[in-house]
N, C-alpha and C positions, 0 to 999 in steps of 0.2 A: 503494500500499500504506500503509495508515494505522497499523497496529500490528504490525510484524514481531516474530518470535520472538527474533531475535539482531540486535544492532547492534554493529559494530566501529568505533571511533574511530581514525583515523590522523592524527596530527599531521605537518604539512609545513611547514618553515620555509625551503626552498630548492627552487626550480624544477627544479633539475638532479636532484633525486631521482627514482628510478624508480618514481613514484607509480602509473603504469598497471599495472605488474607486481603491486604489492601489492593493488590494488583488484580487478583481474581475478582474482587468486588466490582472493579471498574469494567471488566471485560466479561462479565458474567452473562449479559444480555446478548445471545448469539445473533438476534435480528438486527442489532446495530454495532456489532463487533467490528465489522469491516469499515465503520466510521470512526473508530476511536484508536488512539495509541497511548501507550503508558511509557514514559520516560522516567527511568530511575537513576538518580545521581548517586553514585558511591562516594560518600564524603569522607575522605581520608582512610578509606578501607579498599581492599582488593576487590575490583568489580568482577573478577571472574566467578567467584562462588556465588555472587548474586545472579549472575546469568544462568549458572547451572540449576540454581533454585527455581528460576522462573521459566525454564525450558519446557516444562510440562504444562503450562497454562496455555490455552488456546487464545489467540489473538496476537496483536502486534505490540511487542515490548522491545525496548533497548535499554542498556545500561551505560551510562557515561561516568568516566572516572574524573574526580575533582579533588583538589587538596588545597586548603588555604591555611590550615593550622588554627583556625578559629572555632570556638565552641558555640556556633550559632548556625541556624538553618538558613540565613540569609544568603550567604555565598553559593551554596549548591542550589538554591531555588533559583537565583539570578542565572547561574550557569545553565540550568535546564530551560528556563524560560527563553534564554538567548538562542536556544537551539530549536525551539518550537518551529514546526512547520505548518501546523494545523489552523484553520480559521479562528477557532475558539481554544482557549487554553485554561488552565487552572493548576492549582497547587494541592498537595495533599500530604499529611503526615504519614510516615511509615507505620505509625501505630493504628491509624484511622481506617475506615472503610465505608462503603456505601451500602445502603440496604438494597436488597434484590429488586430489580426494575427501576432503580434510580437513574442510572445512566441512560437507559432507554428513553425514560420521560424527559431527562435534561437535553438529550440530542434532539428529540422530536420538537421541543419548545424552541431551541435556538435555531434550528432549521427552518421552522414555521415562522417564527415572530421576529427573528433577526434583531435581538436587543444588542446593545454595546456591552452589557454586563448582566448576569443573572445570578442573584443571591441565593445560596443554598440555604435550605431548611436544615437546622443541625440539632442533635441531641447528644448528650454524653451516653456512652455505653451503659446499658442496663436502666436508664432513665427515660422520661418522657421528653417530648420535643421542647426546646427552648423558645419562649416567646420573644424572640430577638431576630430580626428588628420588629418592633411593635408598630407594623404599618397601620394605616387608616382602615377603618372597616371596608371591606370589599375591595381593597387595592391590591393588585398583583402586577400590573404593568405600569411602566412610565412613572416610576416612583420619584419623590422628591427628598433629597438628602435631609432637610430640615423637618418637613411635615410628616415624614415616615420614619423619622428617628433612626436613619441609617448609620449614624456615627457610632451607635452602640454595637455596631458590627464591623469594627475596623479590619479584622481579619477577612482578606478577599476570597473567602471560601465560595465555590461555585464555578461559573464559567464566564470568561473575559474574552471579548473580541481581540484577537492578537494585534491587529493593526491599530486598534484604538489604544491599547496598552503602550505599544511602541510610539505612537504618535505623541502620547502624553509624557513619554520618558520615564515611566513608572518602573521601579526596582525596590527591592528590599534594602533596608538599611543595614549595611554590614558592620560587624564589630561591637553590636549590642547583645546583652544577654537576653533581653525581651523587648517586645514592642517593634521588632524589625519591620513589621508590616503596616505600622500605623499610618505613615505618610502615604504609602501605596494605596491602602483602602480609603483613607479620607479623600484624596485627590480623585481616586475613581468614582466614589459615590458623588462627589461635588461636580466634577468636570467631565465625567465619562460619557455623557450623552444619555441615550435611554437605558435605564436601570429597571429590571424586572426582578421579581421575587418568586423563587421556585417552590413556594409553599404548596403543600399538598401533592408534590411530585416526588416523595421520597426523601430520606434524610441522609445527610453526611453525618457519620457517626464518630464522635471523638473517643478513640479507645482509652480504656482506663486500666488496661492490664499489662502494660509495659513494665520492664525491669526498672527503667528510670526514663525520665524525659530531660532533654537538655535544658529546658527553662526552670526546672524545679531546683530547689536548694536555697540556701540562705543568700540574700542579696543585700548590698548596702542600700541606704536610702537614695544615694546618687543613682544607682543602677536601677532602682524601681522608677525614678522619675525622669531618667534620661530621655526616653522617648518623648515626653510631653515637653520637656525643655527644648528638645531638638525642634519640635515643631515651632515653637516660638522664635527660637534663634534663627531658623531657616526661612522665616517669613511665610510659612504655610497659611497662616491666617489671613495675610494680606491678599491672598488670592480668592478668598471666600466672600460671598455675599454677606451683609448684615445679619440676615436670619441664619445662615449657615455658621457664622462666627459664634453667634449666641448658642445655637444648639451644640456645637462642638465643645464650647466652653463648660455649658451645663454638664454634659456627659463626663468631661475630664475632672470637673470639680466633684461631682457626684461620686465617680469610681476611683479615681486616682488620688484625690485630696481627702475628702470626707471618708471614703471607703478604707483608705490607708489609716487614717487617724483611728477610725473605729476599730480596725483589726489589730493595730499595735499600741493602743492607748496607754497600757500600763508599761510598755517597753520603751516608748519615746524619750529620747534625750533632748535637751534644749536645742542642740545643734541640728537635730534631725527635724524637730519641730519648726525650726527657722527655715529649713529647706522646703517643708510643705507650705509654710506661710508665704515664702517668696514666689513659689509657683502659682499659688492661688491668686496673690496680688497681680501678677503679670496677667493671668487669664481674665481677670476682673478689669484690668486696664484696657485690654483689646476688645471685651465684650461686657460692658458694665451692666447690661440688662440681664446677664446670666444669673445674677443673684436672686432675681424675683421669684422663680418658681419653686425655691427650696422650701420645704416644711419647716415648722418651728424647731424640730427636733434636730434637723441638720444645720439650721441657721444658727444654733447655739454653738456648733463646732466651727462653723464658718466665721462668725463674729469673733470667737476666741483667737482664730488665726489672724484676724483682720487687725488686732490691736497693734499698737505701735511697739510695745514690748512684748514679744511673744514668748511665753514659757510652756514647757511641757506639761506641768501640773494643771494649768487652766485649761488646756485642751482635753487633758485626760478627765478632768472634773466634768466637762461639757459632755463627753462621751459617755461616762458612767451614768450621769444623771439622766441621759437620753435613753438608756436601755430600759428603764421602766415607763416610758412615755406612753400615754394613752392615745386613743384614735385622734383626738383633736390635735395633738402635737405632731403625730406622724403623718396626718393627712392634710392639715391646713397650713397656710403660709401666714406670716405676720400681717401682711395686707391680704384681707380675705378674698378680694377680687382675683389675685393671682393663684389662688387655690384651684382654679379652673384652667390655668394656662396649659399649653400643650405639653410642657415638660414637667408639670406638677405630679406629685405623688396621687392626688386624687384622681386627676384625669387618667393617669396610668391604670389605676385599680379599676375605674369605670370601663375602660377600654378592655382590660382582661375579662371582666364580667361580661361585656356585650359579645365579645368573641366567643366565650365559653357557651353562652346561651345560643348563639347562631349555630354553633356545632351541634347542640343537643336537638335544636329544631329541625335538622336536616334528616 
């Protein structure tokens, strides 16, 4: 097969990974197998044993050798994507796999609809589908990065029109422990053209049974926050619309700032807290309206980080007090009107409920 419709790139840095499962799941659907190729990048390991392991799997596979000495999937993913020959491409972890019928449905969708990118429905192995992105009711095609909350899915899992990826100059950020795909995903959703959601067309399953994962393990605060700091330093926000800047800043404050403070409250040092505070202040400078949709529980943490002299004990106190918050503090914003904003907790819960009820009524 010289020119497949779809090509998935799998990076493998450890021979213990369940690589056969990943590859076989992509090529399982015989009726579209002739449209699909899997390119495996042997990252710092001998490619020949991988070729031998994949030899018995029906379909088009190839294994490329790559070594950069860096403990990150960014390098091998970039290497594989640079060699893609298909109209649509995507990336996949060697621990992960597709549900039966998923590639058939994906290939049929892009062949018929011709989107510039199609976002995969995902779930963790052994768990239910993740409600992410939480798109508007009834929306599956021509999504909007801000209105459909696409920035909550910075990982570009799914299918991407190869020409569009190259036109935008998208690549993974090399040399970072985590978040190597942040800028790739953000720019794709914001500037990629027509974006569809592959909801209801099978799931990309994130494997939970690996021996270890490259992104797991202890990290410094600087390593945790580097992807977000890079977005600011590199001017990614400058290329976004005001609505997109606000939506992205809300997501980063909610997940990377408040989320980190809540997870590490009792362990934070004053120096680490100062790093969190600096990131939050920079985000609110580029998107001042991002503070408005946060509930009272989160605002207590945000306000503690906004103080002129930030200390870890004050942030920890705000987190600990918030753990026992009732619905009013968890659902409502300080200004009641913003409790109904698109990015508010109350609006999110309402959308969860509506989507659940729609499924029950079918």
